[in-house]
N, CA, C and O atoms as CSV, one atom per row, in Angstrom:
chain,resi,resn,atom,element,x,y,z
A,1,MET,N,N,109.285,-12.812,48.698
A,1,MET,CA,C,109.635,-12.172,49.947
A,1,MET,C,C,108.396,-11.432,50.467
A,1,MET,O,O,107.712,-10.742,49.711
A,2,LYS,N,N,108.126,-11.582,51.724
A,2,LYS,CA,C,106.966,-10.921,52.323
A,2,LYS,C,C,107.237,-9.427,52.514
A,2,LYS,O,O,108.387,-8.993,52.590
A,3,ASN,N,N,106.162,-8.659,52.590
A,3,ASN,CA,C,106.294,-7.206,52.712
A,3,ASN,C,C,107.037,-6.800,53.981
A,3,ASN,O,O,107.836,-5.864,53.958
A,4,ALA,N,N,106.783,-7.490,55.075
A,4,ALA,CA,C,107.455,-7.137,56.333
A,4,ALA,C,C,108.957,-7.385,56.229
A,4,ALA,O,O,109.755,-6.577,56.703
A,5,THR,N,N,109.335,-8.481,55.621
A,5,THR,CA,C,110.761,-8.790,55.445
A,5,THR,C,C,111.423,-7.768,54.527
A,5,THR,O,O,112.538,-7.314,54.784
A,6,TYR,N,N,110.725,-7.417,53.461
A,6,TYR,CA,C,111.260,-6.429,52.515
A,6,TYR,C,C,111.425,-5.066,53.191
A,6,TYR,O,O,112.430,-4.387,52.981
A,7,ALA,N,N,110.443,-4.666,53.999
A,7,ALA,CA,C,110.518,-3.383,54.696
A,7,ALA,C,C,111.675,-3.372,55.691
A,7,ALA,O,O,112.383,-2.371,55.802
A,8,LYS,N,N,111.875,-4.467,56.413
A,8,LYS,CA,C,112.998,-4.554,57.355
A,8,LYS,C,C,114.330,-4.492,56.625
A,8,LYS,O,O,115.259,-3.828,57.085
A,9,LEU,N,N,114.429,-5.173,55.500
A,9,LEU,CA,C,115.659,-5.160,54.705
A,9,LEU,C,C,115.968,-3.754,54.206
A,9,LEU,O,O,117.098,-3.281,54.327
A,10,CYS,N,N,114.968,-3.093,53.646
A,10,CYS,CA,C,115.172,-1.734,53.142
A,10,CYS,C,C,115.515,-0.763,54.270
A,10,CYS,O,O,116.383,0.095,54.110
A,11,GLY,N,N,114.839,-0.896,55.406
A,11,GLY,CA,C,115.141,-0.040,56.550
A,11,GLY,C,C,116.541,-0.264,57.074
A,11,GLY,O,O,117.234,0.692,57.423
A,12,GLY,N,N,116.966,-1.516,57.134
A,12,GLY,CA,C,118.325,-1.825,57.583
A,12,GLY,C,C,119.382,-1.284,56.643
A,12,GLY,O,O,120.390,-0.733,57.083
A,13,LEU,N,N,119.153,-1.440,55.350
A,13,LEU,CA,C,120.108,-0.910,54.373
A,13,LEU,C,C,120.173,0.615,54.422
A,13,LEU,O,O,121.252,1.196,54.312
A,14,ALA,N,N,119.028,1.256,54.586
A,14,ALA,CA,C,119.007,2.720,54.691
A,14,ALA,C,C,119.759,3.177,55.937
A,14,ALA,O,O,120.493,4.165,55.892
A,15,LEU,N,N,119.582,2.470,57.035
A,15,LEU,CA,C,120.278,2.823,58.273
A,15,LEU,C,C,121.789,2.657,58.126
A,15,LEU,O,O,122.554,3.534,58.527
A,16,VAL,N,N,122.212,1.544,57.557
A,16,VAL,CA,C,123.644,1.296,57.366
A,16,VAL,C,C,124.237,2.335,56.421
A,16,VAL,O,O,125.327,2.850,56.669
A,17,TRP,N,N,123.516,2.650,55.328
A,17,TRP,CA,C,123.996,3.640,54.355
A,17,TRP,C,C,124.151,5.008,55.028
A,17,TRP,O,O,125.174,5.671,54.854
A,18,THR,N,N,123.152,5.429,55.786
A,18,THR,CA,C,123.187,6.736,56.445
A,18,THR,C,C,124.303,6.809,57.480
A,18,THR,O,O,125.048,7.789,57.524
A,19,LEU,N,N,124.421,5.787,58.304
A,19,LEU,CA,C,125.486,5.788,59.308
A,19,LEU,C,C,126.862,5.739,58.652
A,19,LEU,O,O,127.810,6.350,59.147
A,20,GLY,N,N,126.975,5.015,57.544
A,20,GLY,CA,C,128.239,4.980,56.813
A,20,GLY,C,C,128.619,6.346,56.280
A,20,GLY,O,O,129.779,6.749,56.363
A,21,LEU,N,N,127.640,7.064,55.730
A,21,LEU,CA,C,127.928,8.401,55.207
A,21,LEU,C,C,128.288,9.373,56.319
A,21,LEU,O,O,129.120,10.259,56.126
A,22,LEU,N,N,127.668,9.213,57.480
A,22,LEU,CA,C,127.935,10.136,58.583
A,22,LEU,C,C,129.248,9.863,59.309
A,22,LEU,O,O,129.944,10.799,59.701
A,23,PHE,N,N,129.591,8.593,59.492
A,23,PHE,CA,C,130.692,8.262,60.392
A,23,PHE,C,C,131.906,7.628,59.737
A,23,PHE,O,O,132.884,7.342,60.428
A,24,VAL,N,N,131.883,7.394,58.416
A,24,VAL,CA,C,133.031,6.799,57.726
A,24,VAL,C,C,133.454,7.757,56.607
A,24,VAL,O,O,132.945,7.672,55.490
A,25,PRO,N,N,134.387,8.669,56.908
A,25,PRO,CA,C,134.767,9.688,55.928
A,25,PRO,C,C,135.241,9.141,54.568
A,25,PRO,O,O,134.858,9.710,53.546
A,26,PRO,N,N,136.049,8.073,54.498
A,26,PRO,CA,C,136.445,7.594,53.167
A,26,PRO,C,C,135.255,7.107,52.333
A,26,PRO,O,O,135.230,7.289,51.116
A,27,PHE,N,N,134.281,6.493,52.987
A,27,PHE,CA,C,133.083,6.046,52.289
A,27,PHE,C,C,132.300,7.242,51.761
A,27,PHE,O,O,131.837,7.227,50.620
A,28,ALA,N,N,132.149,8.280,52.587
A,28,ALA,CA,C,131.427,9.480,52.175
A,28,ALA,C,C,132.139,10.173,51.016
A,28,ALA,O,O,131.485,10.646,50.087
A,29,LYS,N,N,133.462,10.239,51.059
A,29,LYS,CA,C,134.211,10.872,49.966
A,29,LYS,C,C,134.077,10.084,48.672
A,29,LYS,O,O,133.967,10.672,47.595
A,30,THR,N,N,134.085,8.768,48.768
A,30,THR,CA,C,133.933,7.923,47.587
A,30,THR,C,C,132.556,8.111,46.970
A,30,THR,O,O,132.434,8.251,45.753
A,31,VAL,N,N,131.526,8.114,47.795
A,31,VAL,CA,C,130.164,8.313,47.290
A,31,VAL,C,C,130.038,9.689,46.647
A,31,VAL,O,O,129.453,9.822,45.573
A,32,GLU,N,N,130.581,10.706,47.296
A,32,GLU,CA,C,130.524,12.062,46.753
A,32,GLU,C,C,131.247,12.141,45.406
A,32,GLU,O,O,130.739,12.745,44.461
A,33,GLY,N,N,132.412,11.540,45.321
A,33,GLY,CA,C,133.164,11.546,44.072
A,33,GLY,C,C,132.432,10.832,42.947
A,33,GLY,O,O,132.422,11.304,41.810
A,34,LEU,N,N,131.819,9.695,43.260
A,34,LEU,CA,C,131.061,8.969,42.238
A,34,LEU,C,C,129.837,9.747,41.783
A,34,LEU,O,O,129.490,9.732,40.602
A,35,MET,N,N,129.177,10.432,42.728
A,35,MET,CA,C,128.019,11.248,42.350
A,35,MET,C,C,128.434,12.404,41.460
A,35,MET,O,O,127.762,12.685,40.467
A,36,LEU,N,N,129.528,13.082,41.793
A,36,LEU,CA,C,130.010,14.185,40.970
A,36,LEU,C,C,130.443,13.698,39.587
A,36,LEU,O,O,130.190,14.368,38.587
A,37,LEU,N,N,131.086,12.546,39.529
A,37,LEU,CA,C,131.477,11.971,38.240
A,37,LEU,C,C,130.256,11.676,37.382
A,37,LEU,O,O,130.227,12.006,36.196
A,38,PHE,N,N,129.253,11.056,37.981
A,38,PHE,CA,C,128.017,10.748,37.263
A,38,PHE,C,C,127.341,12.013,36.751
A,38,PHE,O,O,126.923,12.079,35.595
A,39,LEU,N,N,127.234,13.026,37.629
A,39,LEU,CA,C,126.555,14.251,37.246
A,39,LEU,C,C,127.332,15.025,36.174
A,39,LEU,O,O,126.734,15.619,35.277
A,40,SER,N,N,128.654,15.015,36.272
A,40,SER,CA,C,129.437,15.769,35.293
A,40,SER,C,C,129.450,15.088,33.925
A,40,SER,O,O,129.546,15.765,32.902
A,41,THR,N,N,129.355,13.773,33.894
A,41,THR,CA,C,129.339,13.088,32.606
A,41,THR,C,C,127.967,13.147,31.937
A,41,THR,O,O,127.864,13.004,30.718
A,42,ASN,N,N,126.911,13.356,32.731
A,42,ASN,CA,C,125.565,13.387,32.170
A,42,ASN,C,C,125.004,14.814,32.042
A,42,ASN,O,O,123.842,14.985,31.673
A,43,ALA,N,N,125.806,15.821,32.338
A,43,ALA,CA,C,125.323,17.211,32.233
A,43,ALA,C,C,125.281,17.623,30.770
A,43,ALA,O,O,126.136,17.243,29.970
A,44,ARG,N,N,124.283,18.394,30.451
A,44,ARG,CA,C,124.174,18.903,29.063
A,44,ARG,C,C,124.133,20.394,29.059
A,44,ARG,O,O,124.043,21.006,27.995
């Protein structure tokens, strides 16, 4: 994969992820819950 294609792909995914977190509340709650689960299971 060429660098320009890779950069466009990463930029598109970042944009979709950010807009999803901002404008889709169930998606944001799911991500938040998974992050808290991960952090609580790995805390020492």
